[in-house]
Every structure is written in C-alpha cells, then in structure tokens.
MARVOLO-474748 format. One record per residue (C-alpha): residue number from 1; residue in three letters; chain; x, y, z. Coordinates in nm, 4 decimals, always signed. Example, Ala and Ser with C-alpha at 12.3 -4.5 7.8 and 13.67 -1.06 7.14 Angstrom:
2
> 1,ALA,A,+1.2300,-0.4500,+0.7800
> 2,SER,A,+1.3670,-0.1060,+0.7140
END
This chain:
61
> 1,MET,A,-1.0657,-1.5526,-0.8874
> 2,SER,A,-0.9539,-1.7095,-0.5647
> 3,ALA,A,-0.6590,-1.9388,-0.5042
> 4,THR,A,-0.6070,-2.1253,-0.1789
> 5,LEU,A,-0.2790,-2.2962,-0.0927
> 6,ARG,A,-0.3496,-2.6663,-0.0477
> 7,SER,A,-0.0533,-2.7553,+0.1729
> 8,ILE,A,+0.1267,-2.5139,+0.4022
> 9,GLU,A,+0.3714,-2.7650,+0.5462
> 10,GLY,A,+0.6871,-2.7686,+0.3400
> 11,GLN,A,+0.5872,-2.4515,+0.1518
> 12,ASP,A,+0.9057,-2.2533,+0.1051
> 13,GLU,A,+0.9332,-1.8762,+0.0871
> 14,ALA,A,+1.0122,-1.8843,-0.2852
> 15,GLY,A,+0.6924,-2.0813,-0.3487
> 16,LEU,A,+0.4834,-1.8318,-0.1546
> 17,LEU,A,+0.6398,-1.5396,-0.3392
> 18,ARG,A,+0.5729,-1.7145,-0.6697
> 19,GLU,A,+0.2035,-1.7579,-0.5777
> 20,ILE,A,+0.1774,-1.3899,-0.4785
> 21,HIS,A,+0.3489,-1.2854,-0.8014
> 22,ASN,A,+0.1062,-1.5004,-1.0022
> 23,ALA,A,-0.1894,-1.3367,-0.8262
> 24,LEU,A,-0.0538,-0.9889,-0.9076
> 25,ASN,A,+0.0444,-1.0700,-1.2648
> 26,GLY,A,-0.1798,-0.8880,-1.5113
> 27,LEU,A,-0.3965,-0.7282,-1.2424
> 28,ARG,A,-0.4971,-0.3754,-1.3511
> 29,TYR,A,-0.7749,-0.2917,-1.1046
> 30,GLY,A,-0.8460,-0.4922,-0.7914
> 31,ALA,A,-0.6802,-0.6366,-0.4837
> 32,VAL,A,-0.4719,-0.9290,-0.3651
> 33,GLU,A,-0.5463,-1.0377,-0.0077
> 34,ILE,A,-0.3077,-1.2617,+0.1872
> 35,THR,A,-0.4558,-1.4394,+0.4895
> 36,VAL,A,-0.2208,-1.5468,+0.7686
> 37,HIS,A,-0.3152,-1.7848,+1.0518
> 38,ASN,A,-0.0744,-1.8729,+1.3330
> 39,GLY,A,+0.2124,-1.7136,+1.1424
> 40,GLN,A,+0.1488,-1.9160,+0.8249
> 41,VAL,A,+0.0061,-1.7999,+0.4931
> 42,VAL,A,-0.3125,-1.9999,+0.4491
> 43,GLN,A,-0.4851,-1.8221,+0.1603
> 44,ILE,A,-0.4160,-1.5875,-0.1288
> 45,GLU,A,-0.7228,-1.4269,-0.2826
> 46,ARG,A,-0.7351,-1.2196,-0.6006
> 47,LYS,A,-1.0256,-0.9835,-0.6648
> 48,GLU,A,-1.0306,-0.8273,-1.0087
> 49,LYS,A,-1.2483,-0.5388,-1.1247
> 50,PHE,A,-1.3297,-0.4596,-1.4836
> 51,ARG,A,-1.3899,-0.0937,-1.5646
> 52,LEU,A,-1.6463,-0.0388,-1.8389
> 53,GLN,A,-1.6483,+0.2846,-2.0345
> 54,SER,A,-1.9512,+0.4395,-2.2005
> 55,PRO,A,-1.9516,+0.4538,-2.5823
> 56,THR,A,-1.7800,+0.7618,-2.7289
> 57,GLY,A,-2.0104,+1.0570,-2.7778
> 58,SER,A,-2.2904,+0.9405,-2.5498
> 59,LYS,A,-2.3655,+1.1289,-2.2311
> 60,GLN,A,-2.4801,+0.9737,-1.9086
> 61,PRO,A,-2.7683,+1.1383,-1.7176
END
C-alpha cells in the first residue's frame, strides 16, 4: 500500500501527523517510509508484510 500526499502547500503539521498515524495504524510487520524533498514531506509509503505459518504438526525440510 502506498499513499502519496497530493498537495503539500497548505498542509499543516496536524494533517501530516494524521497521515503518518493512518499509515502506522494496524501495521504488525513492515515499514513506513517518509520521503522529504526541500524540507517538505512529499510522500508517505507503507509496506506491509504478512507472516505465514506452517500447519501445526508438519515439519519443514
């Protein structure tokens, strides 16, 4: 999942923090990357990983 801010001009600090919070919300395994250009946040990217477990009782080689 990737979310890019459409308009930086007029974006207040509370709005940026809300976007970062939304990206972190519910994330169990993964990363949130914030890209800054010329001192302005231009992109927030969320990378989520899903961990799969083997069925109970089976052994992996």
